[in-house]
C-alpha positions in Angstrom: 41.2 -19.7 -34.3 37.5 -18.5 -34.3 35.0 -18.3 -31.9 32.0 -20.5 -32.0 28.9 -19.4 -34.2 26.9 -16.5 -32.6 23.7 -18.4 -33.4 24.1 -21.0 -30.7 22.5 -19.5 -27.6 23.4 -22.3 -25.3 26.8 -22.3 -23.4 26.8 -25.8 -21.7 30.2 -26.3 -22.8 31.5 -23.2 -21.3 31.8 -24.1 -17.6 33.3 -22.3 -14.9 33.3 -21.9 -11.0 35.8 -18.9 -10.3 35.7 -18.4 -6.5 32.8 -16.3 -5.3 33.7 -13.8 -2.6 30.9 -11.8 -2.4 28.7 -14.7 -2.3 30.5 -16.7 0.4 28.0 -17.3 3.3 29.8 -16.7 6.6 29.3 -19.1 9.6 26.6 -18.4 12.0 27.8 -15.9 14.9 29.9 -17.8 17.5 31.9 -20.1 15.2 35.4 -18.9 14.6 37.2 -20.0 11.6 40.3 -22.2 12.7 41.9 -23.3 9.3 41.3 -23.9 5.8 42.3 -26.6 3.3 41.7 -25.5 -0.5 41.8 -28.2 -3.2 41.8 -26.5 -6.6 42.0 -27.8 -10.3 44.6 -26.7 -12.4 43.8 -23.5 -14.8 42.8 -23.9 -18.5 45.0 -26.1 -20.5 45.7 -27.6 -24.0 44.2 -31.1 -24.5 46.3 -34.1 -23.4 46.3 -35.5 -27.1 45.7 -34.1 -30.4 42.1 -35.2 -31.4 39.7 -33.9 -34.1 42.1 -31.9 -36.0 40.9 -33.4 -39.6 38.1 -31.5 -41.2 35.3 -30.8 -40.8 35.9 -30.7 -37.1 39.3 -28.8 -37.5 40.4 -28.3 -34.1 43.9 -26.9 -34.2 46.7 -29.3 -33.8 49.3 -26.7 -32.6 48.0 -24.1 -29.8 49.8 -20.7 -29.7 48.6 -19.7 -26.4 51.7 -20.0 -24.0 53.5 -16.7 -24.3 53.2 -15.7 -20.5 56.4 -16.4 -18.4 58.2 -18.3 -21.1 61.4 -16.1 -20.1 62.3 -16.6 -16.5 65.5 -16.1 -14.1 66.9 -19.4 -12.6 68.3 -18.4 -9.3 71.7 -19.8 -8.6 74.2 -19.8 -6.1 77.0 -17.1 -6.9 80.4 -18.8 -7.0 81.7 -15.2 -8.1 81.3 -12.9 -5.2 83.2 -10.5 -6.7 81.1 -10.0 -9.6 77.8 -8.7 -8.4 74.7 -8.9 -10.8 75.5 -12.8 -11.7 72.8 -13.7 -9.1 70.7 -15.1 -11.6 70.7 -16.8 -15.4 68.3 -15.6 -18.0 66.6 -18.3 -20.3 64.4 -18.2 -23.1 62.5 -21.6 -23.4 60.9 -22.6 -26.7 59.2 -25.7 -28.2 60.5 -27.6 -31.0 58.7 -29.5 -33.4 59.4 -33.1 -34.4 61.0 -31.4 -37.7 63.2 -29.3 -35.7 61.4 -26.2 -36.7 60.3 -23.8 -33.6 57.0 -22.1 -33.3 56.5 -18.7 -31.1 54.6 -19.3 -27.9 53.5 -22.8 -28.8 52.0 -25.1 -25.9 52.8 -28.6 -25.5 50.1 -30.9 -25.1 48.5 -30.8 -21.6 50.1 -27.3 -21.0 48.7 -24.5 -18.7 47.9 -21.8 -21.4 47.8 -18.0 -20.8 44.1 -18.3 -20.2 45.0 -20.7 -17.5 47.5 -18.6 -15.9 45.1 -15.7 -15.7 42.4 -17.7 -14.0 44.5 -19.4 -11.7 46.2 -16.0 -10.4 42.6 -14.4 -10.1 42.0 -17.5 -8.0 44.5 -16.5 -5.8 43.4 -12.9 -5.8 40.0 -13.9 -4.8 41.4 -16.0 -1.9 43.3 -13.1 -0.7 40.2 -10.8 -1.1 38.0 -13.5 0.7 40.3 -14.8 3.9 42.4 -11.5 4.1 40.4 -8.5 3.0 36.7 -9.6 3.9 37.0 -12.0 6.7 40.2 -10.6 8.5 41.2 -14.6 8.8 44.7 -14.7 7.2 47.2 -12.2 7.9 47.6 -9.4 5.3 51.4 -10.1 5.2 52.8 -13.6 5.4 54.9 -13.1 8.5 56.0 -17.0 8.7 56.2 -19.6 5.9 54.4 -21.9 8.4 51.4 -19.9 8.4 50.5 -21.3 5.0 51.3 -25.0 3.1 51.2 -25.1 -0.5 51.3 -28.4 -2.5 51.2 -29.6 -5.9 51.0 -33.1 -7.7 54.4 -33.1 -9.9 52.8 -32.2 -13.1 53.8 -29.0 -14.8 50.2 -27.6 -15.1 49.5 -28.0 -11.5 52.7 -26.5 -10.3 52.4 -23.5 -12.6 49.1 -23.0 -11.4 49.9 -22.9 -7.9 52.5 -20.6 -8.6 49.9 -18.1 -9.9 47.7 -18.9 -7.2 50.6 -18.2 -4.6 51.4 -15.0 -6.5 47.7 -13.7 -6.3 47.3 -14.5 -2.5 50.6 -13.7 -1.1 52.8 -11.8 -3.7 56.3 -10.8 -2.8 55.1 -7.4 -1.7 53.0 -8.9 0.9 55.9 -11.4 2.3 57.7 -10.1 5.2 61.6 -9.9 4.7 63.0 -13.3 4.1 59.7 -15.1 3.9 59.3 -17.1 0.8 56.4 -19.3 0.4 57.6 -23.0 -0.5 55.5 -24.9 -3.0 56.0 -28.6 -2.2 56.0 -31.5 -4.9 56.3 -35.5 -3.8 57.6 -38.5 -5.7 54.9 -39.9 -7.5 55.1 -43.0 -5.8 54.5 -41.2 -2.5 51.5 -38.9 -3.9 48.3 -38.9 -2.5 46.7 -35.7 -3.5 45.3 -38.1 -6.4 44.2 -41.8 -6.8 47.7 -43.4 -6.9 47.3 -46.3 -9.3 51.3 -46.2 -9.7 51.9 -47.5 -6.1 48.5 -49.3 -5.7 48.1 -52.0 -8.1 44.5 -52.7 -6.8 43.3 -49.5 -7.0 44.0 -49.7 -11.0 42.5 -53.0 -11.2 39.2 -51.4 -9.7 39.4 -48.3 -11.8 39.5 -50.5 -14.5 36.5 -52.4 -13.6 34.5 -49.2 -13.1 35.6 -48.0 -16.6 34.4 -51.4 -18.1 31.2 -51.1 -16.3 30.6 -47.3 -17.4 31.0 -48.6 -21.1 28.5 -51.5 -20.6 25.9 -48.7 -19.1 26.6 -46.0 -21.4 27.5 -47.2 -24.7 24.1 -47.9 -26.3 23.1 -44.5 -25.4 26.1 -42.7 -26.8 25.5 -44.9 -29.9 22.4 -42.3 -30.7 24.7 -39.9 -31.3 26.8 -41.5 -34.1 24.8 -39.8 -36.4 25.8 -36.3 -35.5 29.2 -36.8 -34.3 31.0 -39.6 -35.9 31.9 -37.0 -38.9 34.1 -35.1 -36.5 36.1 -38.3 -35.4 36.8 -39.9 -38.7 33.7 -41.6 -39.0 34.1 -43.8 -35.8 31.3 -44.4 -33.4 31.6 -42.3 -29.8 31.9 -44.7 -27.1 33.3 -44.7 -23.4 35.9 -47.3 -24.5 36.3 -46.0 -28.3 39.4 -44.4 -30.0 39.3 -41.7 -29.3 37.5 -42.3 -25.9 34.4 -40.1 -25.1 36.6 -38.7 -22.5 39.1 -37.5 -24.8 36.3 -36.1 -27.1 34.8 -34.1 -24.1 38.5 -32.9 -23.1 38.9 -31.6 -26.8 35.9 -29.6 -27.0 35.9 -28.3 -23.5 39.5 -27.2 -23.9 38.7 -25.7 -27.2 35.5 -23.7 -26.2 37.4 -22.5 -22.9 39.8 -20.7 -25.3 37.4 -19.3 -28.0 38.8 -21.8 -30.4 35.3 -22.9 -32.6 33.8 -26.1 -31.7 31.4 -27.6 -34.0 27.8 -26.6 -33.2 26.5 -30.2 -32.5 28.5 -30.1 -29.3 26.8 -26.7 -28.1 23.7 -28.9 -27.8 22.9 -29.3 -24.0 21.2 -32.9 -24.8 24.5 -34.2 -26.8 27.3 -32.7 -24.3 25.3 -33.5 -21.0 24.9 -37.2 -22.3 28.7 -37.3 -23.1 29.3 -35.8 -19.6 27.4 -38.2 -17.9 28.9 -41.1 -19.3 32.4 -39.5 -18.9 31.8 -38.9 -15.3 30.7 -42.5 -14.4 33.7 -43.6 -16.1 36.1 -41.7 -14.5 34.7 -40.5 -11.0 32.2 -43.1 -9.7 34.0 -45.0 -7.5 31.0 -46.1 -4.8 33.0 -49.3 -3.3 34.5 -48.9 0.2 37.9 -50.2 -0.9 38.1 -47.9 -3.8 37.3 -44.8 -1.5 40.1 -46.1 1.3 42.7 -46.9 -1.6 41.5 -43.8 -3.6 41.2 -40.9 -1.0 42.1 -42.6 2.2 45.4 -41.6 2.9 44.9 -37.8 1.8 41.9 -37.6 4.3 43.9 -39.2 7.2 46.6 -36.5 6.4 43.9 -33.7 6.7 42.6 -34.9 9.5 45.7 -35.1 11.5 46.4 -31.5 10.4 43.0 -30.5 11.6 43.4 -32.4 14.8 46.8 -30.7 15.4 45.0 -27.6 15.4 42.4 -28.3 17.5 44.7 -29.7 20.2 47.2 -26.8 19.8 45.2 -24.0 18.9 47.1 -20.5 18.5 50.2 -22.3 19.1 49.7 -24.2 15.8 50.3 -21.4 13.3 49.0 -23.0 9.9 45.8 -21.5 8.8 45.6 -22.3 5.2 46.6 -24.8 2.9 46.3 -25.1 -0.7 46.6 -28.2 -3.1 47.0 -27.6 -6.7 45.3 -31.1 -8.2 43.3 -32.4 -10.9 39.7 -33.3 -11.7 39.6 -36.4 -10.6 40.7 -35.4 -7.1 37.9 -32.9 -6.7 35.6 -35.9 -8.0 36.7 -38.5 -5.6 36.7 -36.3 -2.7 32.9 -35.4 -3.3 32.3 -39.1 -4.2 33.8 -40.3 -0.9 31.3 -38.2 0.8 28.5 -39.0 -1.4 28.1 -35.4 -2.4 29.2 -35.5 -6.2 27.1 -33.6 -8.8 28.4 -36.2 -11.7 29.5 -33.1 -13.7 33.2 -32.9 -14.9 34.9 -30.6 -12.6 35.8 -27.1 -14.3 39.1 -25.6 -14.8 40.1 -23.6 -11.6 37.3 -25.3 -9.7 37.7 -25.4 -6.2 36.6 -27.2 -3.0 37.4 -26.2 0.6 37.1 -27.7 4.0 37.0 -25.2 6.6 37.5 -26.0 10.3 35.7 -24.1 12.9 35.7 -23.8 16.6 32.9 -22.9 18.7 33.5 -19.8 20.6 30.4 -19.8 22.9 29.9 -16.8 25.5 30.8 -17.5 29.0 28.0 -19.8 31.0 25.0 -18.0 32.2 25.4 -14.6 30.1 22.6 -13.0 28.3 23.8 -13.8 24.9 23.8 -17.5 25.7 20.1 -17.6 26.3 19.4 -15.9 23.3 21.3 -18.1 21.2 19.7 -21.2 23.0 20.3 -24.6 21.5 23.2 -23.6 19.4 25.2 -23.5 22.5 23.6 -26.2 24.1 25.8 -27.1 27.3 25.0 -30.8 27.0 26.9 -30.8 23.7 30.9 -31.7 23.8 31.2 -30.6 20.4 33.4 -27.9 19.9 34.6 -27.8 16.6 32.8 -28.1 13.0 33.8 -29.0 9.5 32.1 -27.3 6.5 32.6 -28.6 2.9 32.3 -26.2 0.0 32.5 -27.2 -3.8 31.5 -24.9 -6.8 30.9 -21.9 -4.2 28.1 -24.3 -2.4 28.0 -25.7 0.8 27.6 -29.4 0.9 25.5 -31.2 3.4 27.3 -34.7 4.1 25.2 -37.4 4.4 27.5 -38.8 7.4 26.4 -35.8 9.4 22.7 -35.8 8.8 21.9 -37.4 12.2 20.6 -35.0 14.8 23.6 -34.4 17.0 26.0 -34.9 14.4 26.0 -31.4 13.1 25.5 -27.8 14.4 21.8 -27.5 15.3 19.9 -25.7 12.5 23.1 -25.7 10.2 23.5 -29.1 8.7 26.0 -28.1 6.7 28.4 -27.7 9.5 29.4 -31.3 10.4 30.8 -32.5 13.9 34.5 -32.9 13.7 34.5 -35.5 15.6 31.8 -37.4 13.3 34.1 -36.4 10.5 37.1 -37.8 11.8 35.5 -41.1 12.8 34.3 -41.6 9.3 38.0 -40.7 8.2 39.3 -43.4 10.4 37.5 -45.6 8.8 38.6 -44.7 5.4 42.2 -44.8 6.5 44.1 -48.0 4.8 45.7 -49.9 8.2 48.3 -51.3 5.8 48.6 -49.5 2.7 51.1 -52.1 1.0 48.8 -55.2 2.2 45.7 -53.4 0.9 47.1 -52.4 -2.4 48.6 -55.7 -3.2 46.7 -57.0 -6.3 45.4 -60.4 -5.3 45.9 -63.4 -7.8 44.7 -66.8 -7.6 46.9 -69.4 -7.5 46.7 -72.2 -10.2 
């Protein structure tokens, strides 16, 4: 598996946004961090389907990139106390081909690779460097598992990603005796970290309608790429709703590039890949109707707002300081889109979004510091808590907080929590089942 041609200087296929610890902008003096919600896309993985395996693309069908943690010990309750050392059972996991043959270190489709395991571990290390070492916000040692909350979608690559993140953030040596971080998952019907079309037929209908609209908007433009790219997909045209779909092609070449696998030179042309990405982002991530936002992210945002409100109400009596969710590209895009700050780009592997809750810790009334800070601590303002949303290491200024009085004076990226909470309430389905029911006309 060779690397791409060195003559291609552009790296538009290689996109990555590792957590930037040194570049993190601290909040203005007088704001105290209270709680952090982290949403991170899983690490690098294999494509979810085999595509472009035939010449001249020749992207491998089989990826031997899953050697890390193939051997593991499954803890079990010992039923033979008289035999110390039987506290665990050793397994060696392998992948079998359709013909019964096995290949060492072979990944399944959609598997988290060794590269992805390393990047997610590094993400956890970066979280520790930022929130423990630099800011002193999180405790150096996890003394109580109620201080941290970890949840993943019930998909192997997100679960494994979160395992590596937790290991980087709070390895066993940094957990108090008897404290074991819990990684939580939900049944698919109960999931709210992603748009749940399984439980919400109306949302599935809306997403299908958005995809059809994207095809109508972009297929004529994608047609201009056929002369360059059709030879790599068995002479077929590249279309939003093609076979393979444009999203599948982008997934394959991006995954290959992330692992150093040679990708045809045409895909390194920024004009080519940017056009494909724009079409795919429109198909997958553009949900601008209020109903789509309510059904897609409403329940998750309601849960987030409730946890923040609990922190606001209870303060230090609520031990929960950090929540980490291991999820998918669609979640990051949907959260951004719901607040009208999506950049129309496919979220990279291990990219992340944080929502930080701050409390205004103003000086005592009449103090010299208060007079120096001036408007920041305007006693006429009753707002005591603010939200800062960050994505790809950048502060996001939410349009809903743009009006004067709806954000921290002089710092529009700090949205008043009351304003944020009000918008979340508007987005929260009042009757999930009723709103998700697919309306059918009677004959």
